[in-house]
N, C-alpha and C positions, 0 to 999 in steps of 0.2 A: 835327425839321424841321416847320415849320408849313405846312399845306396852304393854298393860296390860295382866296379866295372864289370860288364858282361864279357865273358870269354867263350871261345870255342869249347864245346863240351858241356856248357852249363845247361841245366834244365830250367826252362822259363815258362811263364804263364802269360797269356795275353791280357793286358789291362783294358783293352777295348776291342770291339769287333773290327776285322779287316775287310774292307770292301775293295773290289777291283777298280783301280784307277786307270785302267786301260793297258796295264803292263803284264797282266796275267792272262795267257792265251786260253781260249776255249770257254771263258766265263764272261758273260755280258758286263759291260761297264756299269759300275754302281752296285753290282750284286755282291752279297756277303760271301767271302771266301772262307774265312775262319771266324768262329764266334769268340766273344770275350770268355776268358776262363780256360780256353783250350791250352793244353800242356804240350811242349815240344822241346827239342834239343837244338842248340846253336851249332850249326855245321860249318859256318864260314862267316867272315866279316869283310865287307867291302866298303866302298865309298861311292856316294852319288854327288856329282859336281865337285869332287875332290875334298869336300868338307863335311858332308853328312854321312855318318856311319850307318850302314845297312847290314842287318844281321840276317843271314840265311838260316831259317829255322825249319827243321823237319818236324812235322806233326804226324806221329805214327798212326794215330787213330784214323786220320784222314788219308794217310800215305801221300802227303804232298810237301813240297818245299815252298816257302813263302818268304819274301823279303820284308823285314820289319824294322822300324825305327826303334831306337833305344827307349823312347818315351812310351812306346806301345808294349814294352816287355817289363816283367819283374822276375828276378831270379828267385827260384823257390828252393826250399829245403829239400835237398836230394833224398834224405831219408824218408820223406813223405811221398815222393813221386817216383823214385827209381823203380819200384815194383810195377807201377802203371806203365812207364816207358818200356821196361823190359818185356812185359806181357804183350804190349802192342807190337813191339819190334819182332817178337817171336812169331806173331801171326802174319806179319808182312813177309817174313823170310820163309 
């Protein structure tokens, strides 16, 4: 089964924990920034070294933006997660 392309606005879940590789300010190198299973929204798509897509994901429960690779994300069924994202966004605002 082929997974679909990730787009801005998609709700995604982390397939693995994200550790600081030295590019996330204020967090020690190697420390976990976001745990596996955390749900967020793709806010932007950029490139690293002009070939690797990096997805800027907003994690509302943590109120942070983190750059993730496509292999670290899975698109989730919006009907299952929209309520969670909406409730968390309401708290942030």
